[in-house]
Steps between C-alpha positions, in 0.01 A plus 500: 500500500626844414530701816678823404424803285589869468264780611593832342362820340601477135444736208372221273222422753413867520495522120259201471267670751527829314414333168180363652412831654573739208226523241580510127207733434316761705166681471513880489185712435321206349777410255733195535865584456737210422860538621783420261735225607772753595256708709367190672849371576601837644194497729575138600863591583386794711244288684751216549745739667224627728396143593863389554564779752207401722465123451559245773732206431316207338611156382718586203685169435394144427529247780843356582623199696804666657559856621821533296290492182302797634821699550606419142155609376530832682841567342353422157189710560702806600664491153160503327350807665437684825417277792477596867430339836598157372479228769532126495183355653441148629172303529499438875280439793375835624570555870418758766784682678491242784556214252151347495363434151227721356185296433223546246126487573505117502792476740760396242850659506522783247775520237618834359772663292746633760842665458772237480768525766802293413637307795860606545706219639729603778864401441589200707774540758794279417 
């Protein structure tokens, strides 16, 4: 089972949201005006920048089996466009601060995407 992914705010996600939000035609005084491709792309770019500035990190990567693959994906994604707040997330049992598991309405332990903390092995004393 894949248990790791990357959560980030990325410009390509903002652009996809802007493309859905930006109309290709608008109604003004009872007349439909169709935007040219260049005008529409300019509006999409402007909206994508606005969305990118205020968006929360979302799942931006496919699922991976090891966290090292997530780090490689982040390095590759940074070359392809602006990306911010990139974090490796792990599919783990959600817990309260005292360590008891969070339970759903039916009493089952709840799983959630949580920030991955790599266990750092202490050097052994020789």
